[in-house]
N, C-alpha and C positions, 0 to 999 in steps of 0.2 A: 717184758714191759707190761705194766698194768694199765688198763683202760678205764676211764670213768664210766660208771654205770648210769643208767637213766635216773636213778634216785640220788645221784651225787656221791655215792660211795665208790670205793675202788673195788674192782672185780679181778680176781685172780685166785690162784691156788697158793696155799702155804708152801714153803720149801719142802716140808715133809710130804705133803700130798703130791707135789711135782716129782719128787724123787721116787715115790711109790709108783706113780703112773709111768715114769720113764723106765724104771726097772721091769715093770709088767709088760710094757710094749716091746722092749728090747728082748726080753726072754721069750715072748710069744707074739711075734710080729703079725701073724695072720689071724689072731683072735680079737674079737671086739673088746672094747674097754668101757667100763662104766664110770661115770662121774663119781668121785668120792663124796661130793656134797649132796647130790640128789639121787643118785642111782640110775640116771638116764644114760642111754648109750651115747658115747661121744663120737663125733665125726672125726675120722682119722685120714690124714693125707700124708703120703710119704714120697720122697724123691731123693735123688743122690747123684753123686758125680763119680762113682767108682771107688772112692776112698772113704766116703762117709755117707751116711743116710740121714736125711733131715726129716723129722716128724713134726706135723702140725696137728694138734688135737683141739677140739672145741665142743663144749656143751651148749646146745641151743637153749636148754631149759634155764640154766643159770647165767649164761653169757660168759662163762669163764673159759680161758684158753691156755694153751701151753705149747711152746716150740722148743725142741731139743735136737741135738745132733749125736749120732753114734758113729764111732770109728769102726769100719769094717775090718775083719781079720786080714792081716797082711798089708794093710794100708799104712802109709806114713803120714803123720801130721806135719804141716808146714807152720812153724811157729812165727807169729807176727806179733811184735811188741805192741802193747796198748799205747795210744797217744798220751803224751803228757806224763808218763811214768818213766822213772829211770830204768835204763836197760841193764 
């Protein structure tokens, strides 16, 4: 979800930037990540429930953030239909 910035514009990463960040973090989970917009180090928080890992990344310099989840090897996804969509 995008959050309004102080100047009235939307802040967030493009889908291409988000995909590059997610791939980098998933491939090298213990290495720091730089913001693709400004080059500053991003704050990374990770947690999980045994079947998946949730990553929260934020750049304090730009105010942009990203949340994604990664399925861990051997884990099974539980499919939940979206509300309002045909099954």
